[in-house]
N, C-alpha and C positions, 0 to 999 in steps of 0.2 A: 351378525355383523351390521354396524351402523350403515344408513343409507347417505348418499352425498349427491350434490348437483354439480356437474362439471361442464365446462365449455367442450364442445365437440371435439376440438383439436387435442384434448387431453384423454379422449376415450379410444380404446383400441376399434379399428375399423370393423374387425369381425363381430364385435359386440353390437355395433350399430346395425350391420347387416342382419345379425341374428334377430334383433328386436323387430325389425321391419319384416322379416320373413314370418315371424310369429303373427304380425298384422296382415299378412298375405300381400305384401308389397314386393314387386319383383326387385331381385338384387341389382339388376342393371340400372334401374331407375333410382335406387338409393345411392348407388355409386356415382351416378351422374349428378344427382341433385344435391347431394351433401358431402360426398368424399373426394370428388375429382379436384386435383390441384389446379391452380391457375386463375386466370382473369375474373371468372364470376364473383370470386369472394374478395378480390383485391387485398388479400391478406387478412380479411376480417372474418370473424366468427360466423359459421353457418348453421349453428345449432347449439342447444343445451340439453344434457341428457340427466336423467335421474337414474342413478346407480344403486342397485340393492343386490347383495349376495353376488357380487362380480358379474352382474348382468344389467343391460339398460332395461329399465322398467317403465320409462316414461321419456317423452321427447318433445321438444319445441323448436321447430325449424325456424331459422333466421335467414332472410333474404337481404344481403347488403345492397343498397340501392341509392340512388340520389333524388333528392327533392328539389324542385326548381320553382323559383318565382322571379319572373322577369329574367334578368341576367344572372341572379344569384343562384347558386347550387349549394346544397347542404347534403352531407352523408346522413344516411338514416338506415334504419332497419325495419324490415316489414316481417310480421311473423307468419308462419305457415305450419301445416302439419303437426298440430298440437294433439298429443295423445298420452294416455296411460295405459299400461297393459291390464291393470285391475283397479279402476277408479275406486271402488268400494274400500279396497285396502290401502288407499294412498290419500287420507284426508289432508288437505292443505298443500299437497305437492305441486299441483298446477299453479297456485299462487306463488309458491317459493320459485319455480322455474321462471315465471313471468317477472317476479322481483329480481332474479338474477339478470335476466336480459335488460330490464330497466337501469341496473346498476352500471351497465357498460357505458363507454364513453361517448356513444351515439347520442346526438341531440334529440332526436325524434325516434320514437317506437310506435309503429302502427300496427294496430290489431283491427282487422276487419271484424264484422259482427261475428262470422262463423257460426258455430253450433249453438244451440241454447246454452249449453254448459259454459262455452266460451263467453258468451254475452253476460252470464251469471258472475263470472270471475273478474272480467276486466274492470268494472267500476270499483272492486274491492282493492285494487291497487293504484287507484287514482286515475284510471284512464278516462278521458272525457271524449265523448263522441260528438262530433260535428256533422249533423245529418245532411246539411246542404253544402258540405264542402266540395269543391270542384276536384276532380280526379281526372287526369290525362296521362296515359302511358305513351311516352314520346318514342321510345325504342324498346323492342323486346329485350327481356332481361340479358339473354346471352349475346345478342347482336351488339350491344354497347361495347363489350370488350373487343370486338372484331374492329368497330369503328375506330376505337382509340389507337389502334395499331397503324391506321392509315396516315 
């Protein structure tokens, strides 16, 4: 069966839970971080999955957030939790998942250095690192949605 890359919203939740269970990640954490409906995602994608044989075999987490400069705010996506079940049997899949994320409508995709593997892939898709860029987290990710309700 051919493999495919799908946005998380198109993947059965039990497939995602099964993948992370195989990675020894607790189900409650997976459901909270990637599958819980509501404000954290603001209707935006929270992950990309590589599907083969009707199972998730790779995952790239996406954290919808906002970038600010002065009074300006920009929607952006920050990557997290990037993994493959069997990297040796998946040449090019990491790049394909990252390309899928880059093809989204978000104006900015942020990839922190991450592992040595991540650092080796990011430049292959045109990612440019700005070593001295300022980073300030103004509000914890989940608290932002609470403040918007006030």
